N, C-alpha and C positions, 0 to 999 in steps of 0.2 A: 504494499499499500504506499502511495506517495502522498505526503503532506504538502498541500499547495494553497497558494493565495493568488488570486487573479486581479487584485485591485489594490495597487500600492503607489504612493506618491513619495517624492523626495525633492530636496533642494528648494531653490527659489522658483516658484511657479507663478502663473498669471494672477492668482488670487491670494497667495500666501507664501511664506518662507517656512518650511518644516524645521530648518535648523540642522539637518543632517544630509549627508551626501548619498548618492546611490551605492557607493562601496560600503559605506557604513550601514546602510539598510540591508545589503546582501550579507554582510558579516553578521549582523543581528539575526537574520533569518536562518542562516546556517547554524548559529548556536542554539537555535530552538528546534532544529531538526527538519526544517523545510527542505524539500527536494525539488519543488517547482514554484516559481514565483513569476509574476508579470508586472512590468513597470508601466504605469498608466498615468502619465502626467497630463494635466489639463491642456488640451490643444497643442501639446509639444511632443515631438518624437524624442526618444532616448538614443544615446550613443551606442551603436552596434558593437563597439569594443567592449561593452560591459558583459556581453555574452561570454566571452572567454574568461573574464575575471570570475564570473559566477560559477563557471564550470570547474575552475580550480578549487572552489569551495563546496563542490559536490552538488551544485544547483543547476537545473535546467532553467535558464532565464528566457522568458518570452517578451519580446518588445511589443508594446501596445500603446494605447492612447485613450484617455477619456475625452472623446470628441464632442464638441457642441454641434449637434445635428438638428437643423431647423429650430434651434433655441433650446434643445434638450440634451442632457448628458447621456452618452452611450459609450460603453466599453467596447473597443475593437482591438483584438489581439492578432499578432503576427502581421503587423503592418510596418511600413517604412516611410520615411520622408518622401513625398511625392504622391502618395496615395490620396485620392480625393474623398473627403468624408463630410461634405457639407450638407447633403440631403439623404433621406432614406433611400431614394433611387440610386444615389451614388454608391451606397453600401450594397444594395442589390446587384449592381453592375460589378462591383469589386468581388463579390462572392462568386460570381460566375468565372472570374479569372484567377482568383488566388484562394488558397486554403486559410481563410480567416475565421476567427471565432467572435461572435457578437453576443455580448451579455447586457441585459437591462439592469443598470445600477440603481439601487434604492428607488424603485419606480414610484412608490406611493408615499414617500416622505413629503412633509409639508414645505415644499420649495418650488418656485416657478421653473426651476431647471430640471425637475424630475418628470419622468415620462407621463405618469398617470394614464389617461385614456389613450395616449399615443402608443403605449405598449400593445394594447389589443388591436388598435387600428393598423399596426405594422408588425403583427406577431410573426409574420413569415420571415422578417429580417433577423429575428432573435433565435440564437441557439440555446440560450439558458437565461435563467432569472436569478438575480443576486439575493442572497440572504445576508444582510448587513450585520456587522457586530454591534451596531449602535442602537441597542435596545435594552430595556430593563424588564422585570417580571410584570410591571404594571403598564408600561407603555412600549408597544412593539408595532412599528409601522410596516414590518415585513409581513404581517398576517394577510393583508390583501394581496400582496405579490404572490404569496404561496397559493392562494385560491386561483389566481389567474394562471399560474404555472401548471397546476393540476388540471384546470379546465382545458388548456390547450396542449397538454402533454409535453411540457417543457422541463428539462432538468433544472435543478436548483444547485447553485454553487454558494459556498460560504466564503466571505471575504472580510478583511479587516478595514478596507478603504482607509489605510493608515495615512495620517498626516503627522502623527507622532508615534514614536517607536513603542510606547507603552500600550497602544491599541492592539498590537500584534499578538495573536495566540489565543484570543477568546472565541473567535469564529473562523473556521477554515474549512477547506475541502480535502477529502481523502479520495484518491483515485486508485483503481485496481488496473494497472497497465504498466508497460515498460516506460522507462524514462527517456523518451525522445519526443520531438515536437509533434509529429503526426499522430502517434499513439495517444499522447495527452489530449490533443484537440478532439480526436475521435472519441475518447473516453468521456469527455465532458458532454459532448453531443448525445451520446448514448446512455448517459447517466450511470456510467460504471464507477460507482463510488458513493460517496454521501457527504453530509455536512456534520461537522462537529461543532457545537456551539453551546456556550453558557452566557447568560446576561452580562453585559458590561457593568463593572462595579460602579455604583452610584458616585463614590468619591472621584473616580477617574472620569466619569461622565461630566461631573461639575468642573473638574480641572480642564477637560477638553473644551467645554463650552466657553469657559473663561478665555482660553487661548483663542478660539475661533472668533470671539466678538471683541476682544480687547488687545490681543498681542500678536495675532498671526502675521501682521505686516512687520 
């Protein structure tokens, strides 16, 4: 079984500065036993040279992006600089040419950038639906996303959507496959694995919210 996370941020991005580098993120994930991870900066592609660095740490690194598609956030994995991802039709065209993986991130969270009804409207685009770490026993915006995933037969992946390192490890994906790009992408699409998740601790939730609203710049 491979421990995986498909939604991870690092460095100074469009909306925030995480305060740690890609290599620090990879090192941290390696220390926690991750074997697969995806880099998904906001509307920015990552340096392909990081793939070889991660391999030395025992990690299969997938280059991805959290793209703004028609105003909504969408995770697209196995893409490179030059791939056009402005519209849902752009993604449809790209899927016909490349072996990419498309995940709906935090689709029903209370934010204008979250997909909400756009997920069902474009369900053919998506290979999986995210179960985000950002929830507690009392408040969990993942529940509606899980209903949509079941309704349309879409696999579920657990992610940290990390912007701070202490978010990692509470929710992740386990996959039953070999550790190579093709098998990992196929395993996600076919639901060969599962989600491991516990609610994010309230003190860390408060700490993260304080960072998001007062210190992220």
